[in-house]
C-alpha positions, 0 to 999 in steps of 0.5 A, a space after each residue: 872841548 877835549 881831543 880825547 872824547 872826539 877820539 872816543 866819539 869816532 872810535 880812534 885808538 891809535 896814538 895820534 900824531 902829525 903823520 900820513 897814518 895819522 891823518 888817515 886813521 882819523 878821517 876813516 873812523 870819523 867817516 865810519 861813524 858819523 853821519 851826514 844829516 840835515 835833520 836840524 835844518 829839517 826842523 827848523 833849527 837853526 845851524 852855524 859854523 862854530 866848532 864849539 856847537 858842531 863838537 857839542 852836537 857831534 861828540 856830546 849829543 852823538 849826531 851827525 851834521 853837514 860838511 860846515 859842522 863836520 869839516 869844522 870839528 874834524 879841521 878843529 881836531 887836525 890842528 890840535 894834532 900838529 897838522 897845517 889845516 886850510 879850510 876851502 871853499 868849494 862849489 858843489 855841481 859848479 858847472 851846472 849851477 853857475 855863480 850861486 854854487 860858490 862856498 856851499 860846501 867845507 873842504 880841507 887842505 892838509 899839510 904834515 910838518 916838514 912835508 911838501 904834499 898836500 892832502 884833501 881831507 874830506 869827512 863832510 861830503 856824504 861818506 865817499 872818502 875813506 882816507 885822504 888824497 893826495 892833491 893832483 890828478 888822481 884815481 881811486 876806488 873806495 868801494 863803492 865809490 870810484 873817485 878822484 881830482 882833476 885840474 881845471 882849465 880855470 886854475 880850480 881843482 874838481 873831486 868827482 865821486 861815482 858810485 856807478 849812477 853819475 858824477 857827483 863833484 865840487 870845485 875849489 881853488 887850493 886857497 884859504 877860504 873866506 869865511 864870511 862867505 862860508 858863513 853867509 851860505 851856510 845860512 842861506 842853505 838852511 833858510 832859502 826855500 829852494 835849497 835841497 836842505 830845506 826841500 829834502 831830509 837827507 841822511 848818509 852813512 858808509 860802511 867800509 864797503 857799502 854806502 847807504 843814502 836817505 832822501 825824503 822817503 827814499 832809502 838807496 844803499 851803494 856797493 860793489 853789486 849795484 844800488 838797491 832802493 826801497 821806500 819808506 811807508 810811515 813815520 815809525 819807520 822813518 825813525 826806525 830807519 834813521 836808528 838802524 841805518 844811520 845811528 841817529 835817535 832823533 825821535 821829533 823828526 817823525 813830525 816831519 813825515 807829513 811834509 817828506 810825503 809831500 816832497 815826494 809826490 812833487 818829485 816822483 807823482 806817488 802818495 
């Protein structure tokens, strides 16, 4: 694995040092380049938390990935640069989902040499964060998202984001993850029949001011004026959307179109 090749993949061209400008620059370049996607899960291809596999997929094959892949790769790169990186096991929507949510998200806490500050740096939550945020109660505008951190009464921190359609969040303790728990949940999320990643095709990407989400047939663009939604009508349109909006060239995903249509009918009662 070569750091320079990763930088080429994400378009980062500055000198890399273990400082805040570099952390901001690498995170922004990654988020604006690498889409969040679960196409391999839909195709029944096993995924792991192995950083080498993530590097091959995202850098060599120019794909996207989900949190275990994206933050795994990003954390490796930051460590190579000289940052102190802590892999954190987070729980998405813990208040609603309970204990089953534990370790269903990999996030990163990052420190710079000689600094007492800790930063949440997350490229694997669908692309809301455009730059790292200091660990502490805060609120920011990363257009089109309002997002921030709040401290919960039980000692967890909660990262939250809102693009105008309600909060989406994850909770975490600022401590090193149980890697076995992350590996087990990575396996569970791609094999359990009730997992949202098994049930739904998902892709997400962003520009500096717009966020795009494909969930099954439903394509939604969020910007400062609100959300616009459309519905894909054919496997060809699916391939065109994945390539044109998300930069993903995966022609074999067209075989999943009947499953996508069936799931849409289950959710919305329409074909």
